[in-house]
C-alpha positions in Angstrom: -5.0 21.1 -16.1 -6.6 20.5 -12.6 -9.7 19.5 -11.0 -11.5 19.5 -8.0 -12.4 16.9 -5.8 -16.2 16.4 -7.5 -14.4 17.4 -11.2 -11.4 14.7 -11.0 -14.3 11.9 -9.1 -16.7 12.7 -12.3 -13.8 12.3 -14.7 -13.0 9.1 -13.3 -16.0 7.6 -11.7 -14.8 6.8 -8.0 -16.2 7.9 -5.0 -15.6 10.6 -3.3 -14.2 8.3 0.6 -11.7 7.2 -1.8 -10.0 9.9 -3.1 -9.9 10.7 1.2 -8.3 7.1 1.2 -5.8 7.7 -1.1 -4.4 10.9 0.3 -4.8 8.6 3.2 -2.2 5.8 2.2 0.0 9.1 1.0 -0.8 7.9 -3.3 -2.7 11.1 -4.3 -1.3 15.0 -2.5 -3.6 17.3 -4.1 -2.0 20.2 -3.3 -5.0 23.0 -1.6 -6.3 26.1 -1.3 -5.3 27.9 1.4 -7.7 30.4 1.0 -10.8 27.8 0.4 -8.8 24.7 1.3 -10.3 22.8 -1.9 -8.6 20.2 -3.1 -6.6 20.3 -6.8 -5.8 17.0 -8.8 -3.6 16.9 -11.9 -4.5 14.5 -14.8 -1.2 12.5 -13.0 -2.9 12.5 -10.4 -6.7 11.1 -12.1 -3.7 8.0 -13.9 -2.6 7.6 -10.7 -5.8 6.6 -9.5 -6.4 4.5 -12.0 -3.4 2.2 -11.9 -4.3 1.8 -8.4 -7.6 1.0 -9.3 -6.1 -1.2 -12.0 -2.9 -2.4 -10.1 -6.1 -3.7 -7.2 -8.2 -6.1 -9.4 -4.8 -7.6 -9.6 -5.2 -8.6 -5.1 -2.2 -5.8 -4.9 -2.7 -4.0 -1.3 -2.6 0.0 -1.3 0.5 -1.1 0.9 1.9 -2.8 -1.1 0.2 -0.7 -4.2 2.1 2.7 -2.5 5.4 0.2 -1.8 5.2 -0.2 -5.1 4.9 2.9 -6.8 7.8 4.4 -3.6 10.4 2.2 -5.4 9.3 2.8 -8.7 10.0 6.8 -7.2 13.9 6.1 -6.3 14.8 4.3 -9.4 14.1 7.6 -11.6 15.7 9.6 -9.2 18.4 7.2 -9.4 18.7 7.4 -13.1 19.1 10.6 -12.8 21.9 10.5 -10.5 
């Protein structure tokens, strides 16, 4: 399912600035529609935000979280090779 920024904010309870900040940190990559410039988020994006918030509660920085996400992504890609 796809959500606008407002819908995702309501669904998971984070601020608009939090979502934008996670985008700048490359933790989220919503699809942008050129005709209206809306960001559209998926269920996976919502889970990513919740995972990031959980990892922050363990005192991990966004940089550390981004690195762990990148490392996990590489490991998953290698598993398919």
